[in-house]
N, C-alpha and C positions, 0 to 999 in steps of 0.2 A: 423341428427346425427345417427338415426337408419340405414339409408342407408349407411353411412360411416362406421358404426360399422360392417355392413355386409362385407365390403371390408377387414377390419382388421381381422375379423374372418376367412375368406377364406385365408388370407395371412398366418395366423398361420397354417392352414390346409395344405397349399402348401409346407411348410417346413417339416411337418410331412411326406408328400408324398416323398419329396426329400430324407429324412433320410432313408426311406424304399426302395429307389431306384426305385420307381414307376414312370417312365418317362411319361407314358400315363396319369396318374392321375395329374401329374404336369402340363401337357399341358391343360388338361380339366379344372383344377382349375384356370389357368392363363386366360382362356377364360371367366370363370365365374366371375372372379374379374373385367375384362374389362366391362362385361355386368352390373355388380353391380355398377361400377364407372359411367357408363352412366346413370343409374337410379338416382344416387346421383346428377349428373350434371343436369338432368332434373328437379329434385325436387328443387334444388337451383335456377334454372332459373324461375320456376313457382312461387317460393316465391318472387323473385326479381320483377317479372312482376306484381304481385298482391298486392304489398305494396302500400297503398294510399300515396299521396304526403304529407298530413298533418297528419302523423301517431301520434296518441295521446297515447304516452307511455313515461315512464321515461327513455327513451333511444333514441338517434338520429337514423335516418334512415341510415346514413352513418356508424355508429357503428355496427348496426345490419347486414348490408351488408358485413362489414369487417369480422364479426364473421362467417357468412355463407361462405365467400371466404376461410377462414382459414380451415374450416371443409372440404371444397371441395379439398383443397390442400392435405389433408391427404388421401383422396380417390385416388387422382392422384398418390401419392407416392406408394400406394398399387398396382395400375395398373402397374406402372413402374417396381416394383419388380417382378411381375408376368411375364412381358415381358422379363426382363433380364434372368429369369430362363429358358426361352425357347430358348435362343439364342445358347446355347451350353450345352451338357449333362454334368452336374456337379454331384459330390458326396460330401456328408458331411463327410469329412475325420475325422477319430478318433482323430488325433492329435489336432484338434481344435474344435471338436464337443461340448464339455462341455462349453468352453468359448463362443462359438457361441450361444448356447441355453441360456446362462445367458444374453448375449447381447440382443438377440431378446426379451426375457422375460422382461427385464428392459424397453425397448422401448415400448412394448405393455402395460405394467403396467402404464406407463406415460399417454398413450392415454386413458386407461380405467378410470383413475382418472378424466381426463378432461371431459370424457363422462358423468360421474355422475354430474359434475358441470352443463353441458348443460341440462341434464335431469331435474335439479332443477331450471332451468331458469325461469319457470313460477312462482315459489314461490318467486323468487327475484323480479319479476315484480309486484306481488301482494303486496309485502312489500315495494315497491318503492326503492329497493336496500338498505335497512336499516334493523336494528334490528338483532335478533339472527341468522336468515337465512344468512344474509350478513356476519356475523362474522364466521359462519361455512364455507362459501365459501372461505373467506380469508385464513382460516386455510388450506383448501384443496388446494388452489393455492400454498401455501408454500410447501405442500407435493408433488405437481406436480414438482416444481422446484428441490426438493430433488431427486425425481426419475430420472429426466432428468440428474442431475449431476451423479447419479449412472450409468446411461446409458453411460455417457461420460467416466467414469472410466473403465467400462467393455469393451468399445471399444478400449481403450488403451491397455488393457491386451490382447484382442483378436488380435490386430494388431501386438503386440510384438511376440505373438505365431506364427502367420502366417509368419512373416518375418524371424523368427529364423528357420523356417522349409520350406522356400520358394523353396528349392531344390526338394520338393515333389509335387510342382505344375508346370504345364507348364506355359509358359508366358501368354497364352490366359486365362487359368484358374485363374491365379493370378489377372489379370486385371479385369476379370469379377466379381470375388469375391469382389474386392475393390469397384466396382461400386454398387454391391448389398448392401454391408455394408453401403455405403454412403446413399443410399435410405432408408434403415432401420433406420439409425440415424436420418433422416429427420422426421420420425414419432414422435419421442419424442421432437425434436426441435420445430416442428410446434405445437404440443400439448402444449408445454410450452408457446409459443407465444399466443395461443388461451386463455390459462388460465390467462395470464397477461393482455390480452385485457379486459377480464371480470373484473379482479381485478381493472383495471383503471377506469372502470365504477363505481365501488363501491367508489373509491376515489373522484369521482366527486360529490357524494352526500353529 
């Protein structure tokens, strides 16, 4: 998750660079995100390869692998966003800048909540997915779902804004922005899936 968080952090930075119109920095950060994603992928594979067959934990090996895979999906999404931002020179137009920032923030906030859950995973293991720690995580999972819903609402507002002003975009710009928004939206979608996967583990106890 630390490796994945590095990808998300650089994704925030790449949009700051885009707002400033720093094309060179956008390209540099896109490459850095790809390198960071590769590190996350390597870490995931190392964890997979070194898990013993008879893992003695209050969680199945398949569940743990699924949790790793979902985290890796988030890193992949960040890499895709970086790549899309290098396909064509884009500008963060004033007409949708505020709505876009709100949309991006909501998606990243959803991820940051599930990151906290993962960081507390060792505490869940120590308590065998029960007790006060489990209840706290259940509450946080509900908060993740709320943030994901807020991200959904912000996307609708942003799309309405874009389509009501689509004459200010070229066809290529519009299509590329729609692809970028789709990838950003995946950040909160996957984060919610990850949170619910952990919540399901608690329900099994």
